[in-house]
N, C-alpha and C positions, 0 to 999 in steps of 0.2 A: 495296489491297495485302494487308491482313490477310485480307480475304474470299477473295482468290485463294489465299493460303497455306492457309486453313482448308479450302476445297473440295478442294485438291490432297491434303492429308493425309487427308481423309475418303475420297477415292477409293482411296488407298493402303491404308487399313484394310479396305475391302470386298474389294480384290484379295487381301489376305493371308488373309482368311477363306475364300475359295473356291478359292484356288490352292495347296493343300497338295500337294507332290509325293508320288507313290506310295511312293517309297523310304523316306520318313519313317514312313509307316504300317507297312511291312514291318519296318523296323528297330525300331520301337516294340514290335511283337509279339514279335520275336526276343529282345528284351531283357526284356520283362515276363513271358513265359510261363515260362522257367526259374526266375525269381525267385518267382513265385507257386506253382509246383509244389514247390519247396524249402520254401516257407513252409507249404504244406498238409501235406506229409509230416512236417515238424517239429512241426506242431500235433497231428497224429494220434499221433506218437510221445510227445509230452508228455502227451496224454490217457491213453495206455496206461500210462505211468509213474505218473500220478496215480491210475489205477484200482488198480494194484498196491500203491501205498503205502496207499491207503484200505483195501483188503482186509487188508493186513498189520497195519495199526493196529487194525482191527476184531478180527482174530484174537488179537492181543496183549492187547487189552482183555478179550476173553472169557476168556483164560487167567488174567489177573490177577483177574478177577471170581470165577472158579471157585476159585482158590487162596485168595482172601479168605474165600469161603463155607466152604471146607473148614477153614481155620484157625479161624474163629469157632466152627464147630460142634464141633471137637475140644476147644477150650478151655472152652466153656460147657456142652456136653452130653455130654462123654466119648464122642465118637463112635468107632466102629470102622470097619472096611473096608466093612461093609454100608451104613452111612450115607453114606460117601463115594461108593459105587457108586450109591446112590439120587440123591445130589446131582448126579452126573455125568449120569445118565439124564434128570433134570428139566432140567438146563441145556441138553442137546442137543436138547430139544424147541423151542428158540427158532427163529424163522424163519431161513432161509438157512443153518442148521447141518446139514450132512449127517451128520457123526459127530464124536464126542469120545471120545478114548481115552488111556490111560496105559500105558506099557510100561516095562520095566526096561532096563538098558543092553545086554541081549542081544536085545531085541526081543520078549520075551514080554509079551503083553497082560495087565496086572494089572487094568484096569478099562476097560469099554467101554459105550457107551450100548446096544449090542446084546449082552446077556449071553451069547449063544451063542458069541461070539468070544473070550471070556475064556480065557486059556491058550494061545491061538494066537500065532503070531509075526507081527510087523509091522515094516516099516522096516529090513529087513536090508541094503538097498542104501545106507543112510545110515550116517554115522559116529556111531552112537548113543553110543559111549563118550565122544566129544568133546562131543556135544550135551548129555549128562547132566551135564557139569561146567561148562556155560556158561549164563549168563542171556541171551545174545544170541538174538534171535528170528530163525528161519530160515523160508523159505517155498519152495514149489514148486507147479507146476501138474500136475494128474493127469488124464489122459484117462479118462473113464468111458464105456465102450461102452454101458452100459445106461441111462445118464442124462446129465445135464449135466456140463460141465467142473467140476472141483473145484479150489479154491484152498486148499492146505494150509499151515497155520502151525504151527510146532513150536518148542519150547525145553525147557530143564530144568524139571521139575515139582518145586517146593519150597514146600509150604504152610506150612512152619515156618521161622523165622529165629533161629538160635542155640539155646542150651539153656535151657529154662524151669526155675525153681527147684523143689525138692521141699519139700513142706509136711507136717510131722509124720510123716515116714517114708513118705508115700504118693507114688505116681507120678502126676504131673500129665499132662494130655492130650498135651502135646508129647512127654513121655517115652514115652507109649504109642505115639504115631505113629512115633517114632524106632525103637522096638523092633519093632512089628508090621508097619509098612508099609515101613520102610527098615532092615532088620537089617544090622549090620556096616557102617554108614555113619557117617562122622563128620559133625559139624555143618557145614552149608553144602553137603554133597554127598549128595543124596538117591539118586543112581544111577538116577533115573527120568526119562522124557521124556513130555511131554504133546503130543498132536496134536489140532488142530482142523481139520476139513474144512468149507469154506464153499462154498455153491452160487454159481457164477459166472454163472448164466444171467441174472438181472436186471441185473447189472453189465455183462455182455457185450452184452446188448440195448441198454442205455443207451449203451455205448461205441460200438457200431456206428452207432447213431442220431447220436451226436455226430460220428462220422467222416463220415457222409453229409452232415451239416450243414456240417462243415468244408470238404468238397469243394465243396458248393454255394456256400458263402461265398467260397471261394477263387476260384471261377469268376466270381462277382459282383464280387469285388475286382479280378480281372483286367480285367473290362470297365470297372470304375470307374477303375482305374489307366490303362488305355489311353485312356479318354476324358479323364482328367485330364492325361495326358501331352500328348495332342493339344491340349487346352485350354490347357495351359501354353505350348505353342509359339504358339498363337494369341494368348494373353494377352501373351506377350513381344513379338510383332509389334505388337500393339495398344499396349503400354506404350511401345515405342520410338517409334512414330508419335506417341502422345500426348505423350511427353516432348519430342519435337521441336516439337510444336505449343505446348506450355507454355513452352518456351524462347523461341519467337518471341513468344508473348503477354507473357512477362515482360519481354522486351526492349522491346516496344512500350509496355507499361505504364510501365516505367522511363523510356523516352524521353519519354512524355507528361508524367509527373510532374516530371521534372527539366529539361524544356526551358525556356529562359529567357524564353519568352513565354507569356501566358495562353491556355488552351484551354478552350472551352466546346462540348460536343457535345450535340445534341438529337436524340432518336430519332424514329422515324416516327410515334409517338403524340403527339408534341409535348411530351415530358417530358425534363428534363435528365438525360443519361446519364453525362456525364463533366465533371469540373471540377477541373483540376490545382492544384498548390500555388501556382504563380505567379499563377493567377487568383484564388485565395483571398487572397493577399497584396495584389494590386492593388485588388480590389473590397472587401477587408475583410469577406469572407463565408466561412462554413464549409461545406465540401462536405456535411457531415452534415445541414445544415439545408436544402439546396436540391436534392440529388439526388432524382430521382423526382417533382419538382414542375414546374409549368409556368413558363416564363420570366416571364409577367406577374405571377405570384404572388410571386416572390422577387427578380427582377433589376431593376436600374435601367431606367428608361424607354427610354434609347437602345438597349439590347440587344434588348428585345422589339419595338421598332420595326424593327430590322434583320431580325428573323425575319419580321415581317409583310411587309417589302419582298421578301424571298426567296420567300415564299408567293405574292406577287402576280405573280411571273413573272421577277424579276431573278435571273440565275444566278450573278452574281459582284458583290460590293460591296467596294470598298476606299476608305476615307476616314478623316479625323480627326474625332473627336467630343470633346465635353466631357461627362464622365460624373460625376454626383454619387455620393458614397460615404456610408457610414453616419455619419461624424462631421460631416456637413454641408458638407464641402469639395467642390470639383470638380476632377477631374484630367483632363488631356488624354490621349487614347488614340488610337493608330493601330489600326484594325480591318480585318480581312479576313474576309468571310463568303461561304460557298458551300454547295453540296449535297454529300451523301455518297451514293454509289451502289454497288451490287454489281457483280460482273463482268458479269452479264447485263443490267445497266441498271436493276435494281429499286431503288426509292427507299429509303434507309436513314435519312435525317434531314438535319440541318444541322450545320455546324461553323463556329465563329467563333474566329479567332485575333486576339489583341490584345496590345499592349504599352504600357507607361507612357512617355509622352513628357515627364514632368516634368523629368527630368535633361537631356534633349535641349533642352527649352525653356529650362531654366536656363542651359545652356551657350551657347545662342544669345543669350540676354539678356546673359550675361557678355561674350561676344565683342563684342556691339553696344555695351555699356557701355565696354569697353576701347577700342574704336575711337573712341567719343565722347570719352572722357577724353584719348586721345592728341591728338585735334583741339583740345580745349580747352587742353591743356597747351602745344601749339605756339603757339596764339593768346595764351595767358596769358604765355608767356615774352616775346613781342614787346611786349605791352601793358605788362607790368611794367617792362620796360626803358625804355619811353617815358615812363612815369609817374614813375619815380624821379627823373629829372633835374629836372622841375618841382617835385617835392616838396622836393628839397634847397634849391631857391631859396626856396620858400615858408617852409620852416623857418628859413632864414637871415634873411629879412625879419622873421619873427615874433620871433626872438631879438633882432634889432636894436631893434624897437619896444618889446619888454619892457624893455630896458636904458634906452632913451631916455625912456620914460614911467614910470620907476620910481616917481616921486613921485605919479603919478595912479593910484590903486588900480583904478579901473574899466578904464582902458586896459591896465594891467599884467595884470589878470586875463584880459582878452580875448586878450592875446598868449600867455599861458600855455595857454589853451584851444586856441589855434591850434597851439601846439607839441605838445600832447598828441594832438591829432587827427592831426597829421602823423606822429607816431611810431606811432600806431595803424595808419594807412594803410601805413606802412613795414613794420610787422610783417605785415600782411595780404599785402603784396607779397612779403615774404620767404617766407611760407608758400606763396604761389602759385608762386614760383620753385622752392621745394623740391619742390613737388608736380609741377611741369612737367619738371624735370630728371631724368635717370636717377639713381636712388638709389644712393649709394655705401655698400655694406654691408661692414663689417670684422668678419668672424666669428672668434670664439675660444671655446674651451670655457668655459662659464659655468654656475654653479649657479643654476638657475631658482628654487629654494627661497629662496636668499639674496637674489636679485634682487627677488622678490615681497615678502619681508619688509622690505627696504630701501625699496622704493617705498611701502609702507604707512606706514612711519615718517614719511615726508615729508608725509603728509596727515593724520596723527593729530590735530595741533592744530586744523586747519581742520574736521575731522570733529567734534571735541569742541565746538567753538564753534557748529556748526550742529545739534547734538543728534543726530548720526548714529552708530550703533553699527557696529563692524566685526567681522564673524565670518569666521574662516578655517578651511579644511579642507585641509591640505597633507599629502600622502602622504610618509612618511619615506624611501621607496625611489626617489624621483625622481633620475634620472641627470643628469649634466651634458649640456648641449646646445651645439651649435656655432652661436652666435648673435652678433649685434651687441648688446651689453648696453645701450648708450645708446639705440639705436633702440627696443628692446623696452621699456625703462623709459619712453620717451616714449609708447609705446602704452598702458602701464598708467596713466600719469598722465592721458592724454586720456580714458580710459574712466572713471577715478575722478571726474574733474571733471564729466563728463557725468552721472554718477550723482548727484553732489552737487546739480547744478542741477535734477535731476528730483525731489529730495527737499527742497524748500524748508522744509517743516514738520517735518523730521527723518525718520528711518527707519533701515533697516539695509542695510549694504553687505556682500554675501557674496563671498568670494574662495575658489575651490576649485582645487586643483592636484593632478592625479593622472595616472597613466600610462594610455595607450591601447595595449595590446599588439598589437591587430590592425593598427593604423596605424603601429606603431613610432614613436609620437610621444607628446608630453605634451599633456594636455587642460587648458586654463585657462578657467574659467568665472567671469565677473564679473557679478554680478546685483545689482539694487536693488529697493526696494519703492516706487518713485516713481510718477509719473503715467502712465508707459508711452507707447507710440507708437501712433498710429492705424493701422489696417490699410492704408489707402490710401497712407500715408507710409512704410510699412515697406520697400517695394521700392526706395525712393530714398535711403535713409539714407547710402549710400556715394557718392552723386553729389556732386561738388564744388559748393559754394555752395548746396547745399540745406540749409535749416535752418528750424526752427519757433521759434527763439529770436529775441527782438527785437534782441539784441546779438551774436549768433553770426555767425561767418564762413562756416560750412558746409564747412570744410575739415578739421575734426578727424577725423571717421570716415573721410573719404576718404584722409587720410594714414595712419591706422591700417591700412586695407585695403591700401594700397600697401606699407607696411613688412612686414606679415605675408606678403603675396604675394611680396615679394622674398626672404623666408626659405623659400619653398616651402611655406608653411602655408595654412590656411583660416581664415576668420572668418565667423561666422553670428550674426544677431541675431534673437531671439525676444522678442515683447512682447505684452502685453494692456493695453489702456487701463484705467487705474485700479488695476492690479495690479503693474506693474513691468516691467523689461526685463532680459534676460539675454543677454550677449555671450559666445559660445563661440569660443575660439581653439584650433586644432589645430596645434601647432608640432612639426615633426619634429626628432629628436635631431641629425641631421646632414643635410647637403645634398650630393648627388653633383655633382661638377664637370661 
């Protein structure tokens, strides 16, 4: 099934790659072309603005540099107009400077790198009056018919800042400049404008090259965008198909992992490819330790024998097996083994499904035991009734002979023994009848904590006499349970007495009482450090008349089981020879009618 889905989705992906409709391509072009044209023009405009800002900053820097040189020369060397003219000429010799000149507010050239132009007018088309009063940098482009385009930067020319102090009645350089270069001007208003003309040819060449590069890059980006857009559509189709495939795969993986039976898959190379959580729990193996390995290397023998049988030609196997696990035990399994094939019939591997039959077997044994006990009960009821009448007669004659031969000690003792044995048989018959008849349970809310403590007090003296310690662990949050307190007390006393008999040389009796939230019940564990029970006897401890004691009746645990079962509970026995026995009782808080 999974192979069919995978192949179907693979074919869908191939169709989506080759079946793009033409309208998608046309629509993509109509969307992307205007976008990239706008982006290209915007980039070219931004480059032009950057070029303008660069030239303006360069011109402003040259003006500041010239002003600083003029200021320094006037202060340190008592310069005059000739020295300023010489500094202007030398500054204008820097690369990319076409001209450098200073005018007054009427446009008369006061200084020029070309001395022949001094005294002529310049910049009459500008607001020289306003420019001469502002430190703000202005610019314009000038077409030069005889040469390259000129980028002109201009602002107020003011090599001095404020009034310099006079020393000993002499005029300092700033005073000289104020008088000779800027007559009738107040501090901060020189009345002059400086112009710097910059050659735009290198910058324009670079800008045009950048524009061509931008156009080429725009075209390349257009192609890339178109390819990316189409690829995006293809990727979306692929992603949708892949997502569908992943959902199917996730569903199948989740189904495999959470199915209530074990699954083992072996690929075509003979290695384990899948091993779900249920399989890990049943075989007590970790998937990390067995995936990628051969069955013979890591699995119990019955499993790789199944694989060998499939390889030998059997196409389907269904049977029950006994499988050993890591702790040395053997568990019954129901297994189904078969082949895995592709849609076209190609071999993929083997798959084995199995489930634990321990609970099923336990239920079958429980049903068989219940049927056996019912038969024994019916038989016991009839036998007990027939035996009791003769026992009454025997006890009567034994009592008569005891009184008659009171003066003869041997005869009197014999009669007493007869009476005691008859009473013992009568007790056994009473237990037998109690076991055979339906149990009458009178339930009422009872504190199990108090009931356990009361039952332990009844055996304290006997435990002390036999050298047995009693340890308890009782949860303080135990709720009241709807039980027959007399019957449950009988259960406790039977289990205590069994534990005492198993600890003839002393030991410890443990009694634990705690809640079991999952089962909505209380868990009672009564354990001892006695001789324990043999493995072959453990399965028969609840059978009536089964006992390993020389003086036991074999009905104690059978009655315990019946009482707990009548309360809707469970009772389990675990034991190891020489280490002790633990009886676990799971008693629900209430029983539904």
